[in-house]
C-alpha positions, 0 to 999 in steps of 0.5 A, a space after each residue: 265806533 272804532 271799537 265796534 268795528 274792530 270786534 266785528 273784524 275779530 268775529 269774522 276772523 275767528 267765527 265759531 263753526 255752527 253746531 249741528 242740532 241733535 235729532 233722532 234716537 238717543 238714550 237716558 245717560 243716568 238714573 233719576 233724570 227729570 222729565 219736564 213740561 217745558 225747558 226748566 219747567 215742572 217735573 212730570 216724571 223721572 227716567 232711568 239710565 238706558 231708557 230710549 227716546 227720540 229727540 224732536 228739537 232743542 232749545 237753550 234756557 237759563 244757560 242749559 240746552 234742553 231736548 224736546 223728546 218723545 218717550 214713554 212716561 215713568 211707569 212705561 204705560 203711555 207715550 208722552 212729549 217731554 223736555 230733558 236737559 241735554 247733558 243727561 241724554 246720550 244723543 245720536 251722534 254719540 250713540 251711533 258712530 263709525 256706522 256701515 249699515 242701518 235699518 228701521 221699521 215702525 218706531 225702531 232703529 238698528 245701526 251696525 258699526 265697522 266692528 260688526 256690533 249693532 246698536 239700537 234705537 227705540 223700545 223693543 217691547 215691554 217684555 224684552 230688552 235690546 240684544 246688546 250682546 250680538 257680535 260678528 254681524 254683517 247684515 241687519 233688519 227689523 220686523 214686527 217688534 223684532 230685531 234680526 241680525 245675520 252673522 258672518 258665519 251665516 247664522 240668523 239671530 232674532 230678538 223680540 216679541 216672538 222671543 229669541 232665536 239664536 240659529 234655531 233654524 239650523 240653516 246658513 243664510 246669505 240674505 234676509 228680509 223682515 217686515 211686520 210679522 213675517 221673516 224670509 231668509 235666503 240660504 247659502 244653497 239658494 233656497 228661499 225660506 219662510 222662517 216662523 218661530 223655530 221652524 222653516 217652510 221652503 218657498 223656493 228650492 235650492 238653486 233658485 236664481 234670486 236678485 232680491 226678495 222682500 217679506 210683506 204682511 200676513 194680510 197681503 202675502 208672504 212677500 215677493 222675489 225678483 228673478 234672474 231676469 228682473 221679473 217680479 213674482 209674488 209669494 202666496 199672495 192674499 186677496 187684499 192685494 187685489 188683482 190689479 196690483 198683482 197684475 201691475 207688479 208682474 208686468 215690471 221688468 229689468 228690476 234690481 230691487 223690490 220693497 213691499 209695504 202698506 200705506 197708512 193714512 190717519 192711523 188706518 191701513 188703506 192699501 198695500 204698496 210695492 216699489 221697485 228699483 230698476 236697472 237704469 236707476 229709475 223707480 216703479 210704484 204700485 198705483 198710478 197716483 204713487 207712480 206719478 210722484 217718482 216718475 222724474 226720479 233718475 240714477 237711484 241706487 236705493 229705495 225704502 218705504 215709510 208709512 205713506 212715503 217713499 225714500 230714494 238714494 241717488 248715485 250722488 248721495 242725495 236723498 229724495 222723498 215723496 212726502 214734502 215735509 220730510 223732503 224739506 227737512 232732508 234737502 241739505 243732506 249730502 254724501 249719504 251711502 245708505 238710508 232707512 225709515 220707520 213709520 214717520 222718520 228717515 235716517 241716513 248715514 254719510 261716508 264718514 259714518 255719521 247718522 242723520 234723522 228727520 221726522 219723528 218716532 213715537 213709542 208704545 205702539 204695541 
């Protein structure tokens, strides 16, 4: 009994700190890595160095840590869930370090480090590779199977399903927004352009006063912008938006930021969604049922939209989410300075440059 008490005292005095579980986007660290049905289970395929995955959970078995992951199968034709030994994976804590900005859409993720180098999560497209050669980047965004980057000299870079575009727009930009298959850019002269392929179409003239803008989707319209007085204006709205939503958005005032998206329920697009961050830190959303979910939000500094949820960042560095399961998973996150999300995942990075993930991401959705 005396020995037991002594051991308990020693354990209390020299207790090891808890090791944070890995979750989020990662990569296979070496060639010929086995995918298994379960921890130490039967082999169901092999993955090669650099192949992307999303860590969903982990388990210790026979002295080894195993990651439960979503990834593509060996042939790259089908998304699967499998188990991989942890020492054969580059986890998010190693893949994303010293981060200053993050962006997400669908099952893609992008993080910008302090040296102006972007890092990628997810599978861009079967026919394209992530543009690991980009440098001198100051802003990032993601569209339909496409990564965008704004360089320090105002050049826009693009890589994805529509091919690369290293400044083929022949313009210098100060801000950009990508969503679905649309991409908008604000020039140094204050014009707002729709950038399509290698051409540009002017939406607002030079000298326009623009607080914020957001691209949308071809089925809803080009997007929206916030003018210098905080009013929201739609850009070439499509009929599917509906007159009631358009009228509601036009009535908003004192808006600082605008976000546009769509609600997806059961794999089907149900309706367009718009959210706005007001100057007083409150949040507005289209549709009364969605507005009811954020009516109590205060001191919000940033908002992002997922498939069927809205995420907000508070001035205290806490995260709020309208989806209960994701709200519970992120309840312990603190000291956040940026947030992003995809269809079913949330990402946030902390003051010390660490990136956190919640939810899940599935590949092969092209």
